[in-house]
N, C-alpha and C positions, 0 to 999 in steps of 0.2 A: 687165944685166937679170936679174930673178929668175925661177925656175922652181918648180913644184910637182912633187914625186914622190909618186905616189899608188898604193897597193896596194888594188885594188878588190875588190868582191864580199863585203864584210863588213857585216852588218846593224848598225845603230847603235841606241842607246837613250839616252834622257835628256830633259832640258828645255833649252829655249833661250829667251832673251829677245830679241825683235826690236830692232834698232837704230832710232834716230830716222830719219825719212823723209828721204832725200837730196833729193828734189825740193822738198819743203816748206822744208827748211833753206836751200836756195839762194835761194828767194824771201824768206824771213823775214830772213835775214842781210843782204840788200840793203836791206831796209826800214829798217834802223838809220840809213841815210844821210838819212832824211827829217827827222831831229830832232837838235838839239845835246844833247839830254838822254840820260841813261843808259837802256838797255834790257837786261833780263836774259833770256837765251834758254837753256832747259833741253832736255836730251835731244838735243843736237847730235851727229850721228854723227862719229866720228873716222876719216874716209875721205879718199881722195886729193883728190877734187873740192872738198870742203869746206875742206880745208887750203889748197888753191890759192886759193879765194875769200877766205879769211880773210887770206892774205898780201897779196892785192890791197887789201883794206880797210885793213890796217896801213899799206901803202905810201901809201895815200890820206890817211892821217892819223887813222884811227879808232883809238882806244885800246881794247885788248882785255884784259880781266882774266879769268883762269881761276879759277873758284870751286871746281870739282870736275870729275870726269870728265863731259864733255859739257855742262857748265854754265858759261856765259860771260856777262860783263857788257860791253856795247859802248857807246862814246860817240863820236859823230861830231861833235865840237865844233870841231876845227881841221882842216878839209878843204883839201887842196892839189889843186885841180882840174887845175892844169898838169902834175901827175904823169902824167895820162892822155895827154899829148902827148909822151911819151918813148918811146924805143925799148924800154926795159925793160918798160913796160906793154904795148906792142904785141905783144911776144913772149909775155909771161905771160898777157895777157888772151885771146889766141886759143887757149890750151891747153885751156880748158873752155868749154862752151856757156853755162853759168850766168853768165859775165861780162857777157853782154848785159843782164842785169837790174839792173845798177847804173845804166843809162841813165835809166830812169823816175824814180827818186827824185832823182838829181842834176839832171835837167832841171827837176823840180818845185821844187827848192830853190835852184838856182844858175843855171838858164836855159841851160846849155851842158854838153856832154860830148863826149869823143872816144872812139870805140869801134872796135876792130879787128873784122874778120869773125871771129866766135867759132869755136872748134874743137869738141871733144867727139867722140862716136862717129861713125864713118864708116858710116852705115847708110842712106845715100841722101840725096836733096835735103832740106834743112831750111831753108826760106826764112825770110828776115827781114822779108818783106813785112807780116805782121800787126803787127809792132812799128813799122815805119817809116810805114805808112799811118795807124796810130793816132796816132803822134806828130805827123804832118803835120796831122791833123784838129784837134789841140790847138794848132796855131799854130807848130810847130817847122819851121825851115828845115833842109834836109838837103843836105850837101855831101859828096862822096866824093873822097878823095885817092888817085888811081890809082897814084902812085909808091910810097907807103907802105901802101896798101891798108887805109885806115881811114875811118870816117865822122866828120864833124864836125857835130854837131847843136846848134842854138842857136835862141834866140828873140830878137827885137830888143829887147824891153822887160823881159826876165828874168821874164816872167809868162805862164804858159800860159792858154789860154782854153777853157772847157768846150765840148763839142760832142757831136753825135750820131754814134756810130761803129757801123757795121754790119760786123762782122768776117767776112771771106770764109771763114775757117776758125776753129774753136774752139781756137786755140792756147793752151796752158796758160801758157807763158812770155810770150807776147804779151799775154794777158789780165792777167797779174800786172804786167807792165811798165806797161800803160796805166792800170790801177787806181792804182798808186803815183803815176804822173805826175799823174793827175786829182785826187788828194786835195788838192793845193795850187793847183789851177787856179782861175781866176776863173769863177764861175758853175757851171752844172750840166753834167755829162757823163753820157751814156747809152750803155752798151755792150750791143749786141744780138748774139746768137750768141756770148756769152762762154763760156769754159770754166767749169765749175762743180764741178771735182774737190774732194774734201775739203781738199786742200792750198791751193786758192784760197780756200775758205771759212775756213780757218785764218788765212791772210794777212789777209783782210778783218776777222776778229774782232780780230786784233792791232791793225790800223789804227784800228778803232773805239775800242779802249782808249786809243790815242794821241790821240783826238779827231776822227778822220775821220767824215764823214757818208756812210754807204753803205747803200743799200736794195736788197733783192733777193738777199741772200747765199744761195747754194745753188741759184739759178736761172740761166738763160742770159740774163736781162735785168737788168742792174745799173745803178743810178743812183748817181752820186757828186756830192754838192754840195761844192764846194771850200771850204776854210777857210784862214784866213791863216797858221796855223802848226800844227804837230803837237807834242805833248809826249811825254815818255817816262816814266821812273820806274814802269814796269810790267813784269810777268813773263809770258813765254809759254813753253809746253811743246810741243815738236814731237811730232806723232803718230808711232806706230810705222810702219815702212816696209812698205806693203802688198805691194810687189814682193819684198822679202826674205821676208815671210811666205809668199807663194806659192812662193818658192824652197825653203823648208823643207818645205812640203807635198809638192812634187814630189820632193825628195830622199828623204823618208820613204817615199813610194810605190815608187819605182823600186829602192830598196835594201832593201825589205821590213823597214823599221825601225819602231820604236815611239818616237814623238817627241811631246812636249807643247810647244806654242808658247805662251808666257805673255803675258798682257796685250796682246791683239792689236787692241783697239778694234773689235770686231765690227761696230758700226754704221757704221764707215767703210770696210768691206771691199767693199761693193757685191755684185756677182755673182761675185766671185772664188771663195768656197767652193763655190757652186753649179756653177761651171765645172769645178772639179776633181771634183766628184761626178758630173758627166756623163761624166767619164773612168773612172768606176767606183771612184774612191778613197773609202774610208770616212773620214770625219772627224766629230768630235763637238764640239759647243759645250758647254763646261763653265765656267759663269760667263763670264769674259772671255778664257778660254783656248781654243785649238784642240788637241784630242787626236787624233792619228792612230795607230790601232793597227797592229801588224804584219800585213800581208796578203800572201800568196804570189801572189795573182792579182787583177787588177782588169780588168773588162770595160767597154769603151766602149759607151755607150748609143747606140741608133739612133733616128731620128725615128719618132714613134709612128704617124703616118698611113700612111706608105708604106715603112717599113723602110729608108729611105735612109741613106747614110753620114753620120755627124755632121760638121758643119762648125763650126769654131771660128775666129772672126775678131775683130779689134779694132775699136773705135769710141770716140768721145769719151764721157766719163762721162755717164750711169751705165753705159755699155758697158764692155767689157773693155779694160784698159790694154794697149797694144802691147808693153810691157816684159815681159809674161809669156808671150808666144807662143813665144819660144825655149825657155823652160823646159818648156812644155806639149808642144813638139815632142819633146824628149828623153824626157819621161815616156811619151809615146805609143809609143816604140820598144819598150817591154816590156809594153804593154797587150795585152789580148785583143780583137781587132777592129781596125778601121781608122778613120782620121780625116783630114779635109782641113783643114790649117792655112792660113788666108787672112790674110796680112799686108797689110792695105790701105794703111797709112799710110807705110811705108818700103819702097823697092824693093831694098835691098841686105841686109836683115836676115836673110834665110833662106839666104844663101850658105854659112853655116857648116855646113849639113847635109852638105856634102861630107866633112867630118871624121867625122861620125857614120856615114856610109856606109862609110868606111874602117874603122871600128870594128865593122862588121857589121850596122848598122841597115838595115832595108828601107824606103827613102824614095825617092819619085819627086818630083824638083823639077820641077813643071809649068811654072813661069815664075818671074820674080823675086819674085812676090807669093804664090805658092801651092805647097804641098808636101803630097803624100799620104803618110801614114805607115802602114805595115802592121805592126801590133804582133806581137812575137815571144812574148808571154805567158810570159816567163822560161824558155822551153824552149831557146832559143838565146841565150846571153848575149853582150853586147857584149864585145869584146876590148880589152885595153890597147893604147895607141898613143901616139905622139908628136904632141901637139896644140899649136895656137897660138891664143891668145885674141885675137880681132879687135876686140871691144868688150866693154863691161861685161856685158851680158845674155847674149851668146853665150859669154863667158868663164865665167860661173857655170854655164851650161848644160853646157858641156864638162866642167867640174869635177864636176857631178852625174853625167854620163855615166861619167866615169872612176871615180867611187866605186862605181858599180854594175857596172863591167866586171870580167871575170876577167883577172887579171894586173896588171902595173905600167904606169902611164901617166905621161908627162911632159907638163906644160902649160907652155908658154913664154909670155912677155909677160904675166906675171901682174900687172903694174902696172895693166893694164886692169881686172882684178877688184878690186884694192885701191882703185880710184877709187870703187867703189860699195858695197863690202862690208867691214865693220870686223872686223879680226883673224879672218878667216874660217878660216884654218888652225888657230888656237888653239881656236876654238869648236868646230870639227869634231873635234879630238882629244879634247875633253871628252866627246863623244858616242861615242868609241871608234874614230874613223876613223884609218887609217894614212896620214897626209899629212905630208910634210916640205917645208919651204921651203928652197930652196938659192939663196943670193945669188950 
């Protein structure tokens, strides 16, 4: 397993281009299974989770042609469904959470699928109920194999039937899976309380190019009228990754760096820029770029009416993505003022703050969902330490903390960071960071 060796406390300077969005890519790459025709996908990030999913697609029989960096042509013409009923897939499929999203398109096209309980970040309970309840509403039978721990999903007549589905939670992956399944279902499907993130909107736009009939894109009420088949021969470009953009903003602030983030797709960032501005971070919109000037101090804003401590919490779109709360926690350690971080959606995601406390951060972990951060205002720097990356977002947050700390830090288990961030050490070195990858 690899490690990063980081000499921190060095201001950075330069430009970065955000990678393609990880979460959108996982959905869009699964959608190629809906048609035997070719689909061209651009701006695909070269990261661990995507490489894993692409290997699953190859083993299923999808032909993949690389046109350029991040530019691929897919064709799911000769699919071997029985590959999913093998030990190889059961081991490989449970290594990433995104593997669950092959279920929707394969059920729509072939009427059956075998799916292991997916893996991914260990950040608390991540239920499969939104997926399974949605599939059941479309006429899917669900069987669970206790011996091998996988689901066998199937329909009797290889044809799904449209239905009204009220989702008990606005699950992004659940919404994507049900939408893909419903595109080829008989009749009309209505999904209420659907996730409406930009990445879901992107998936719907691609499906419409393929011939799907979808109404309500961008809202939480989506109507899908099933069609007999979907075609391909179209091109789709993945959006820039909003979480990586937030990571660069946080890095610039805590290291007193001057960074320009190129081509961020401002209209798809929602409240992310505003949230960092509440932390006192200066950022400027320059056409479609974000420019963060070097600043020696940033002061957390208080509530206007009663001067109360600022609370930052996650919620479904257009609220703040939970993936940024770990980064905001680190940024707050060197702010002027205090903030309450409230992680509502996952109960294990804040446990990494123990490592920040070891580095000298003043954080009170109130309970599994809440942490109060008392900013040090760069008067007392974090100190280098030996750290372990527990998941993708905590991993990048610890990396940001190490880059701001005085002294040398070692980060272990960096495969977790590589799952979500493309060539992160190389891109940081271009900005002037002292970071070494040790295999």
